Steps between C-alpha positions, in 0.01 A plus 500: 500500500287274280133456563565140604770599746286781637207264549724247675637772730147612579397147593814458712421823685143380562634173633743685733214714637279193544755307702550795739129505596345308788270205428172697506628769266654238271159341456339837417782585260468167318125555464563837341759348265260223401242762402758636255575157356824444695547193720786405728643245257564785252715691748871422531613380842645798683855485630534631855799527725410305812647280768176325602211352303222246539555144381362380170246219523758239401744634756233485771452129438873426511536711814226296666660171394842609624361597840338157519832326431804725522741215433346402167695538177201415283491853352869542435605572141853398412702529180843342452744548214845361443743768380821403324757772431663794670225619734571851633395519866484880510263513203293218648455693826423826322240334277307356793525827694362684197210258474405569861509874435289466183232267646365589842337154528848356558539715812150462638404337828160433655356596837161493669432731790120506497243310296660568161851408389721747314798472271788722605755617246848530649787716382739327260780303662781299341397143425665238716682273256566171675799320349589134556820336377453133412765231502508124451429283198129550429478877514201525261314253721589704808387816326165351405446380857585843647278671242214271600559571868509873433171480310338332802621751758201698634473880494401735779248733336512742792877537512609446139684510273272304267764440235808289571800458272748214538808441286645148507855480364591168338824652363650831403286527184210272593214613725142424595297818556190438715236773534208431735201724561175469685195485277343792690739740319540328163346262249617301200490804269702692758778244476519570127520874567763447768719277283473724196583817693769331707709404197459843344610660824786254544624562145498875555682485834748242369597752227504792748204655323187664641190283450238654270193309614182707519336524841183294550184705457367406844591307812313189610350686797328735252337202332388351833314816595352539151378139501298550817341812352422317175313224686241754618463654154236413240730279292591298806131434566447373146779244536367392840167423336669298225711284731232438763267372227777299333622330817174435679502164681839377373570128499796366697718285275519144632852419387600132519748537785718217629492597867232632730488878499651640820280726709758778465680537166846353477690737271769247409513450127690368203500543125512310174673671207439413137560645154249445223606337177575776242247357256233502770590858594465607136168314478366682805590838354334401172191392695489839672529682165228282352263604775619863505608478858822480700726220613400590855133422425586168334717389792243615756234302314724192508542528877126535549439191286755312711322606820165403345630148446681478834218631721189390313367852549376726222513830687871583500652804675869575445692790648703703251743774605490814286779755498251786552744735322270632228544858621809669353615658826538165683693302237845591631420495873614231742212397723218254557267572209416144400137407535334159493194431289279196535412373153191284521385277216223244466608199295251297296642167384281517189665822382799484267848596609482793259178623662661479841807700390264773379316488834824544696600782264175687571532451875857628488404815305223575750739453788757735342232767473443465875855442619541789744291370790750363754458134581521586869210745468303236310546259790367763740192551285421136417596359840522144367488210742848478645707205604840516659601208282416650158522822305171682447346524149768291326750228584699485175706785354613552140761754393640557152789728406675594181868531584684770313863476398587786737631479853863443402772755567620720214777335302753761609499350853654177366289291736321173422175441683326170574160504662470248785149364535397487864408172662138512612469425869189696596167541324193716545251281314411132470620500140640759261610499139748759376575515130758716327551570133864579435646738243571210264146364524574222749227431757602395847259399775521445873241316708541601863308308761446454871697197611262455793230417244671345198764240430755580229377205293149647493626832365713319240191314384293819501764679293509219245121522466529876451738437211251251358223761518723756325562256215130422466419872492752559222399198292125461565351829614174419313427196718275511810673546834340177622691306234849597616711191562725552800660164574819384333546147367713419805217610729251287307732201526520542876121525530459182294749327730302604809185368333659173394214256562602221264486237778196297401470303824322165524220375279159634603334323791201656684581575863238260640646214293845570644349479849341166404842377390635559852196318639622197307875542563495614866148411621582525870688830481322785679325735258298721738563578866209682662554537871532143627340351187735353238372400157722291275532539126304176449211615718501848346475356149239243597268756659545740209411225251180418689390864506587540133277208402215645708537837329491332160178323600362841605557624145841666521665488158839601360534879465230559764574734787437373853488743790659403833411691816643333808722564795855373507516124551624186319154478340558831327824374342328176400227706330757687290658172385162336436372780280813483282456121468156560344655716230322803644664808650456624855396846621618566859277723711572642843230385742573809710392730217143631501256240364373746240850541360550122480171456317576788264834338418342160435239655276755707309718190450210288379567230761217247541637327810670629811664265751459624854577384851239474774503871583487601135199288408285788627595695188184620331557449130271538200337189362759452227783460756501180709670494840668163555626409851874439503479234771272246328437198722450247222819556298635162606288345229670696221786362287854547631657491155611806306224628267610458141474862389726644234673819610675720244747781578229742386239351737384734775641433849356774720347845500584754770303821534683825567385855550358678193510870410133509391370385836464139385779253588665328206595134475846399383497169313817286535563199277665171596805538276635829638413401857672160481808662345506758777469247782778287355735798472421646841554163670859515378544865593355437847743206544212262570492120474342205680688583819363856518227628728307808389289712735185601314396834644338710225129546433368294207341807341858618448661333199828454686325245721444272200863522398608396849243218513575341165875566499532303823271216392654465152845432645385255766552736794283518812263796534448634853168688489401795712147472635232766452639733767772751424782395728701742705867526416586297809256223401643487149857474626395216732341309211802556276716354774274213609412382149860528377397724212772558237319746271255776586340785306329802655372847412783752528348675801441177692848355455638822647283440805646150524847654497404744776367215712802278433733787589313547828490134603810367326531140379368542142353184340731309264313606183739484205311723256261789558313657212286810509298716266169674454654843557838669502756380756693795646873473554463531878253210504725286280798562728290419804385168349859397424616592845215361711382195304843391376385313186725350235306649208255786445264550205297806407217408265315734267207455269144593416246216485486548122861382468446176697607585852868599505655547155795676667707379796799649676690218670804572717687347787486660842820697444342712225465875542241738353638814339169681460201565724321174418584142411524447121228294333746284309522328164248320276408150621463210260406556137416865554635835388486846654513839332501851639324726250429872495162655415588481130575124541873552447738281703639707786876496556656345808429711806206683341155437641210392283199275510578132549369257239518123550502253210579140417323177585407594857199722437138454595249432224342837576202637686217253541216593266652846441636498147529878466689534826730213403580674170572821689745353752652215295664632185693334215867459589698710249821329612378139495383238254169536312211451740708586808349742750610754760308589815499863602549486877435864585810484719797727448841332511851537369790272413812508713839463339514141630184399314281512809173694491419758765143592594429875488123533553160489333423669168127521570266511794554143612654459843594212725355487848610214729629320190173523305499683168213744499346710226411826671246549225293209630470659843434840344222351287339340809524828690360704213202260478389583855203730543589869520861462388584745221863407443744260663871432495712256700872530569756296691687690769795400712400457863691337781640169384337482159265647242133564567213601277325833542181581309391854416141578403294808423125529520209602717445384860741206480574276797856367479427215741197388297700512178773289657244247624350476150841423355572242770186313392623457144879518507775298670630663816832594340310705237297701751662843558627557850343845485245669278534878487202710396591818312282777366664444162795301373801706384547516124798558273488777236390228256199419712629168631504409869826630645613210718806691621278776642283267711544600865669240720264394777618621836405163647372200308201477733422594855211489741292814518630571847871461566585348838870493581663194661437491873720217621857384427361200312276721283790738438728214395236359265433845352872545433517165318190582293638842409824344373336218305216706351691821435250702707622788717221476760323187628199506733374218719169477310661485154447186293822329388355378171323828420833675545642285220611194692474158344571142591868522404554815707306354791749213514783749507326682785487174696 
């Protein structure tokens, strides 16, 4: 015996002794071996004759899944071949019987008596060979159908057998052979072993010869027991350390799915097959050689780049199955050896493609050096956050195989074999890519996907973009990742068609001049209806002219900014018109806001005059700001003619202040040209003319209110104005009915309340068109509006103030249906364009989310007196003419296949509360400025019927109520958090940033110090209503509705 053989025998004997010891003695024995420089990985796996054994880690997981759903076929493995020629049934039976004798996994069942399951090896029995004779015309079609049905038939892991063989006879010398196994006893490598051995056995038996195959070194049960011992050994601990560090805090891939993710996974799936062009395949191999890596690494890198572009995420985790057959003794064994590794890579768009390939290569080498730790054990150690709807650690799988030319029967059998690819009907992951390099160098790929999540067209588009990425990698691997062009010329053409804004509209006319035209053409037509008061177009224009002349005499000049702080009334509308007639721009202020905030806004804007009603004249302003009463008694003496002031498209029309991230609100400056264009276009889209009646409901500090005001007045319609009170839903419906309103626009939450009220009382008003906006409209709310309000037309409007009210509109008739969770935000309006760009400013494909950018003629001038901020948010339009601009909205959206944009969410910390866009940073800055506050963060949380703000602060001896009162003195009510939570310290991420996800949810958004339960039926009923509306589990009789997060909108719903 050679020294090598003697050493191997010695190690085998040591392994045999080790496996016969109990757990405590095994640990001692391994410690002694380690002291001599021998570890468990150096020992061969011992073969032992046994009928029972523990499950491997992978088997344990599949056993658990089977017990959860015993009728599932998700883990069936099926292989089908078509055999042409004289198939000998006796040899076929003998070959399968021999396989069962050789591989105990094929005669193993599973039982669980106590806490641990066991695999039980049965004595060999003849394999049941099910034969089916087919007749009729389409026998191949019948065979494929039966093969598919057989593949989907569940197994009973407790009863067995776990291998089924079916022979479908199409004719005397034409058969389909279908072999189906459960994954718990086999893997993909095992199928190769089974096929290879089967044909060798068949050939021997067909020639009446004795097979000469060597016996496998071990049985799978030997490996299962060895694996559990290895986990506790030193080498197992080293790999645990590697993977726990590598996969700390994994990111969930946000794939651009077409349908809402079901709460419980739907395993139904489908597949897309493709074959790469031979030249591309050769180029990929050359690329791999150039970088001294493998085709697997290149293809894995391409998939990660695809996911980078499709998700907008840079931290990409992909699951990769590894054969786990690097030990000699397991190579020829049928069993579940395959392991899954999670290959994690950080992608930097500035890096070159070549650099990224090298990065993936290094990550792959590291993973191979730590490939023994079972994925199931890794899950136990990491305990990642679980969801029934998604796989833990990774959601996308990649598998690459190099298919050998083997697997065919020896030529002496005179059989011709055709492999039948299975039709994918079940999947285990959201998305998977399988690639295979054939013996002739061809590369085939299969994208399998969950049909509950993706449409076939989406996967076709994704696959075409993958091909594009492969070509770029081959041709331009020195270029930065951020520069990869993904869209085809056809896709660009479609995007240009959706952005077709060549309609120039009418010649420029300022909105107030168009109103004056109606004063001349239809002087007696009603312009404003305010309660019982009706003001005609002639009177409206006359009063505005008088006020304009007075303002000019007070020193108002073109390009000045005039503040207006007044409650809703005809005088307020007249003030807006009058200011524009002077050539100045108006600055609307909310008289309900704290006086200090109004003054701060006036000072920041540089306004020298503020028009105010009787209640607002008490504003205390600095000397440089003059308060002018809106209701001047001596205006009758002023001229009634139009002031002769030249207005250019670039002249300023108004400035509206919105929340600012630095703690200081920012003014958005809108010019006459874009605003007049917008009003003209929206009048047509809202189907408005001189016969229309528009209910004006919105607050004038909201830019949508100015669209509704001027759109109505510039088409000669009558404007029915809400007074200063916020009407209940019932009051609003009464006004809509009594005033014969044809058009009405509301915040999304409020119009849903109208629908609830109309559904309760019946008899909806005959409003022809409802529009809504300010925040996302859920599908349930949209359906309710259609059903209860019964309009002819519905419009969902979208737009930041910086893009002149609503640059996007989604207009549909009342029969329309919403496919997603929310109403789409529509198409570009007027001479505007819309682009969805990723973080590298590449155009995102259809269906892929990115940040929404708005361009064209309908943009604001910028931020008033904030040149740096304007340059930051308004960028040159790379797709437009010289000088064109794009506005970065901060909203995430995606194109639908029909050219309609869908809203996804916010890209930053802006939120919308009650329709108002809020920079959380402004509130955080105000909180942090309070005495004693060390750090502050504000988040929006879902509660009851809407979103509410919650502030978190850290510091010494802080009084949450006092902090809230301080904010209420300087911020609008909708910006004051419903609850301020005092923490000892704010949670931080490993990078030292505030971890918003780790902020504790408040148990209740506020409550009195002493809880008193409802004592009467009336109190109990009210508490139940509050709990539902406010999302609070417990309500006491001394709790304050508004401190619990209630607001005026919710209070109306309560009523």
